[in-house]
Structure formats: C-alpha cells, structure tokens
N, C-alpha and C positions, 0 to 999 in steps of 0.2 A: 266745182270743188275748190275749196279754199285750203291753203297751207297754213296751219295754225300751231301756235306754241302756247301751252299753258305753263305759267311760271309760278311755282308755289310748292307747298308740301305735297308729297306723294311718297309711295313706297321707296325706301324702307321706313319712312316716318309714319307714325300712327296718329290716330285722332280723327275728329269729325271733319276738319278742313281737308286733311289728306284724303279721306274717304270720298268726300264730295268732289274734290278736284278730279279724282280718278273716275267717278261716275259721270261727271260732266264730259270728260274726255271720251268715254265710251259712247255717250249719246251723240256727240259730235261726229264720231266715227260712223255710227249707224246712219247718220244723215249724209254720209258719203265724203266727209272731209278728211284730209290728211293731217293727223294730230300727233304732236310730240309733247312730252312733258319734261320740263327742266326743274329739278328740285335741288335741295341743298347737299353740299358735302358737310357743312356745319350749319345747323339751324340756330340752336342756342348753345353757347358755351355751358359746360356741365355745371359750373359754379352759379350760373344764373337760372338754371332749369329747376323748378321746384319739385318735380315728380321723380319717380324712380328710374324711368327710362323714356327716351324719346322714340324708341324704335319698335317696330312690329316684329313679331316672331313668325308671321306668316310668310310664305314664299312670294317672290315678286309676281305680280299679275302677268300672265303670259300674253294677254291680249292688248297690252299697252307698251308703248315705247317711252321709257323713262331714262332720262340722263341726269346724273348728279353733277352739278356744276358750280353752284353758288356757295361761297363761303361768306357768312353773314358779317364777319369782322375783318375781312381782308380787302382793303380798297383796291389793291392791284388786281385781285381776282375779279372785282366788279367790272373793271374796265376791259379785262381780257374776255370775260363771258359776254359782256355787251357787244363787243366787236364780233365775237363768234356768232351771236344771234343775228347780227346785222348781215353777216356773210351768208347766212342760211336763206335769206330772202323770204321770210314768212309774209303772208298777207295780213295777219293779225296776231298780236301777242296779248294774251289775257293774263293779268297779274293779280294774284290773290293778295289782299291787304287786310290785316287785322290788328297790327300792333306797330306803334311808332318805332320800336326797337329795330325793326327790319327796314324802316323807311330809307336810311342812307344806302343800304345795299340795293334794295329794289329800285329806288329812284335813279341811282347811278347806272345800274344795268340798263334801265329804260332809256336814259339819255344817250348812252353809247350804242344802243341797239337801233335807235330810230333811223329810218331811211325813208326816202320818198316812196309812197305806196304801201307802207305798213302802218296800220292803226294799232295804237297801244290802248287797251281797255283795262281799267281796274275793276275787278270784281271785289267789292268791299263788304266784308263781314262786319267789321267794327271800324269806325273812323276814330272816335274818341275812346280810349281804353277805359275799362271799368275801374282799374286802380291807376290813378293819374299821377303824373310827374310834371315838373315844371318845364321839361323840354318837349312835351308832347306836341304842343301847338306848332313850334318851329319845324320839327321833323315831319309832322303831318303836312304842313304847307309845302315843304320841299318835295314830298312825294306827289302831292296833288299836281304840282306844276310840271311833273315829268310825264303825265299821261294825257291822252286825247279825250277820253270820255269814261263814263262810269256805269256800272250795273250794280244796283243795290237790292237787298232782299227785305228791307223794312223802310217805311216812310221816315222814320226817325233818322236813319243814316242819310237818306236823301236830303233832309233839311239841314243836317250838319255839313254836308258837302256844299250845299248852296251858300251857307254862311262863309265858307272858305273861298269858294270859286263859283260865283253865280252865273258865269258865262258858259260853262261847259255842259254838254249834254249828259243827262242822268236818266237812265232807264231802270224801270222797276220790274222785278218778278219775284214772287215770294219763294222762300227756301223750299226746294222740292222735298218729297218724302224719301227718307232713307229706306230703301227696299233691299238692302244687301244682307240682312240679318236672319234670313230664313222666314219660316211661317210660324204662326202661333201654335203652341203645342198644348196638350192636355194639362190642365191646372195641377192635378195631382202629380203628374210626371215632372212638371216644372218644380214643384216643391221638393220632390225626391232629388232632383239634380242639384238643388241649392242646399239640401239638408235642412229644410224648414218644414213647419207644420202646416199642412194643407187645410186643417180645420179652422185656422185663424183667417181673418180677413186682412189683407195687406195693402197698405198705401206705400207708394214707391217714390223715393228721392233718388234720381239716377244721374250719373255723370260726375265729372271732376268736381271736387269740393273746393270752392274758392269763396272768399268773403262775400262777394257781391251776390252769390247765389242763395244766400239767406237760410242756410241750414239752421243757424241759431234761432231764427224766427220760427222755423217749423218745429223745433224742439219746444219752444215756448208755447206754440199753438197746441202741440200735443198735450202739454201739461194742462192747458185750459180744458181741452176735451176730457182729460182724465178727471179733473176736478168736477166736471159736470156729469160724470158717469157715461159719457158718450164714446169713450175709448174701449169699452168692454168688448172682448172678442176680437179686437183689432190690434195690429202692430204696424210699426213703421220700419220699412226696409231701406237702408241707405246703401246703394251700390255704386262705388266709384272711388278712384284714388284721391287721397287728400293732398291738395296743393298748399296746405298750411298745417299747423300743429293739430293732430288729432286729439291730443290730451285736453285741449281747450274744450272740445265738444264732449269728451268723456266726463270731464268735471261738471259741465253744465247738465248732462244727463243725470249724474249722481245727485246734484243739488236739487234738481226738479223731481227726483224720485221716479225716474223713468227707466231704471236698469232692466226691468222685465218687459218693457214696451218697445225698445229700439234694438234692431239688429243692424250692425255695421259690417259691411264687406269692404274694407279699405284696400282696394286693388283696382288696377285698370281692368275693365271687363272686356275680355276678348270677344271678337265678333260672334263666335260660335256659342257664347253663353248669354248673349243679349236677349234672345227669345225667351229664355227661362224666366228672367226678371220681369219682363212685361206680361208674359203669359200667366204668371202667378198673381199679379197685382190687379186690384180693382180700379185704381186711379193713380195717375202720375202727378205729383205735386211739385210745382216750380215756384217757390216763394221768393223770387228774385227781388233784390233791392234796386238793381238797374239791369237793363237788357237792351239788345237791339232785336234780333230774332234768336231763335234757339233751335239747334238740331234735335234736342230732346223731344220737343213737341212733334217733330216730324217722324221720330221713331214711334212715338205713341200713336200717331195717326196710322202708321203702317200696321201696327198690331191692334188697332181699333179699340184702344182703351181711352176713357175720358181723361181730361186733364183739369187740374186746378192751377191757374196761373195768377200772378199779381199783375195789376194794371200799370206796368212799366214798359217803356220802350215800345216795341212792336208786338208784344205777346198777345194783346187783346185783338190785334188785327188777324192773328192766326187762329185763335180759339174763341169763337163767338160765344158769349155768355149765354148759358142755358141751352145751347145746341150741341157743342162738342165738349162741354165741361162748364166750369164756373170761373169767372174773373173776379178776383178779390182785391180790395184795397191793399196797398203794400204795408201791412203791419200784422203782427202775430194774431191779434184778436180777429181780424177779418179773415185770415187764413183758417183759423180754427172754426169760424162760423161756416165757411165754405165747405170744409171737410165734413162737419156735422150735417150740413144740408145735403151733401152728396149721399151720405149713408142713411139719412132718414127720409129725405124727400126725392132723391134722385130717381128719375125714370130711366131705367136701363134701356128699354126699347127706344125711347126718344133719343137718348145719347147715341145708341148704335146707328140709328137712321141718320142723325145729324152728322156724325163722323164720316159715314159713307158719302154723304152729300158734299161735305166740305173737302174731303181729301182729293177730289178730282181737280181742285184748283192748283195742286202742288205737283206739277209734273216736270221731269227733266227736259222733255221736249220744249216746254214753254221757256224754261231758263235758257236752253241752247239757242232758241230763236231770238230771244232778247239780247243775249251776248253778241250774236252776229248782227244785231240790228235789223232782223228780218220782220220782226213784229213788235214794234215799240209800244210798251204799255206805260202810260204816264201815271 
C-alpha cells in the first residue's frame, strides 16, 4: 500500500478536472492505497475567472479526504504548503497540470515538498494552453523542472513535453470514461426534463463555451446544412456556460437565419442533469479548433452516443472514424458534411457496436496503474 497525495482541483471546486481527480482518488483507494487530496483555498482570483462560479453546490464527497491548502497567488503559502506535504512523508505526489497560470504555485509547492523517497508525478491535461500568452513557455518550463515524471492522456501532450524535457519519463493512458452522471434515460423523459420537443432530432454541443471549441464553426456548419435542406426536423442544442460573450454567438445566429434552429442553455450543467442532455441527443459534436483530449468524448462514450470531432490534437485517437463517429477536417464545411453524413448514411447499429468495443479502452483502473507506474504504456 502506498501513501499518495493528489494535488489539484477537487471539491468544493467544480468541473471536469475536479471530477476526474476525485474519481482517480477513488480508484486508487479501491486498489488499497492511502489517498489524500490537496486542493485550493484560492484557485483563480474572481477578476480572472470568466465563468459565473468556480464552486460546486453539491456536498463534499464523504468517501474522500480533501484538504484545502493552496493559494494560487500567495508565494508564502506555496512554501508553507510544500513543507507541510514534505512532513507528511507521502510515497508519491500526483500533481494535475493544465494551465501556466498555476505553474508558479504548483512548481514551488513541488520544490518545497520534495524529499528522498517521494516521487512527484505530473498528470498533464494540457501543456500548451489553447489561448496563448507570451509567458506560457517560461512558466511551463519552470513547472516541468519541478517534477520527476509525467502521465499524459494524449500523444500530442507527450510530444509537447518531449520538446521541453526529452530526458524525463512520460507514460500514456487515455482519458477514462466519466461514469459519474448516472444512466441513460428515456428520450421522451429527457426532452420533458429539458423543456424541449422530443419530436425533433437533436445534435449536441456540450460543455464550457470557449473560443477554441469552435461553436462559431458549428453555427456556420448548421447554416450550410440548412441551405441544403439537410437540417429539416433537426435542431442544435448548446448546453454549457459561456466563458466569453454570448452576444457574439446570438448575433451570428441571427445573421445566419438560425433563430429557430438553435437552443442555447447558457449555464453550468450540474451532474444530475447531464444524463438528460446526452439521452435526448443523437450525436455529440465537437468542432474544436485545437485540442489535446476532451472529457466530453468520454461522457458521450458513457452514454453510448456517437460523436463528430475535428481532426485536431488527440481527438481522432479517441474517436475512430466510422466506428464511434466521424472525424472531420477542422473547418465548417467539413463539419457540415460529417453531420449530414451521420443523419443520412449513419449506421446506428454499427456505431452502437463500435462504441461498446472502444469504450473498454478507457478505464480508471488503467489510468491508476499508469500513474503508479505499475503498467507503463508507451
């Protein structure tokens, strides 16, 4: 049995990284390890956070030991918390990394926490941010030098780390399936819960709306479908909080003549409502302009609905073209063609079989073993 610390977002913080950190902790506990989580007292200053709230409304998970310790903007706190971690004598510390903004805090904590016999592993979601700044490279390099080895969930991130630090060990395991959102429900019941029309066919854009996720491309693609008559009887459902100005998209919808074709739910979708969105929808569309991996694909796998993704980052690794959905070139025309192909030529039984076959690759047990270096996958 190892004594482990997971450092990163966890309750009371919300979002996919927090949820996955908690699920990884549960899996490691099930393997017999002693696991604690250290999260933030302050993750993002409110002035820098683009959403409405950083916090979950759900109660703290009773099966996890979570300590709030890290203040992202207080250097004295970083030294204090690093020394505290050092005194606890963990065998391994696993640090979640996804943004250079947190590099100074996380790297300094790692430096003060290090002691003989403790390995510091970075579980890297994104190395290079989607929205870039001139300081990203120097901050990322500072973080990379503070850890011993890496676990990545896409080959793109592995290549990026190699460019910074070719000598350190990098282990790969794909992002596991999110299985915390309940089971698929009846489609009519899902429509009722969401206040939508079950007689329509629905394509889904889900998750936080940020520039790199390509919602503007998807709206252009939908206009192309409509001009061809291929959008008849279908609507696009956008479910997720906008991390940029919603008015920009509303204006685009009006200019494209899509007011009756698009339904927007601009809010953070709580865990107990996720099933309704995926149970109603025929297909999840991710028209990303850049990506590494995506938790949205793993929610779609859980609910066993096909996906349309663009060929950027690691998305094509996760969604085999023609088996679990379609992979499109990263432009509106190609996305439109993939959606039209799905609704005209898509073989529902083939996709259902392919998704079931593929989803077995994405297990929390596999990620836990790779994190612990028990089963290294290159």
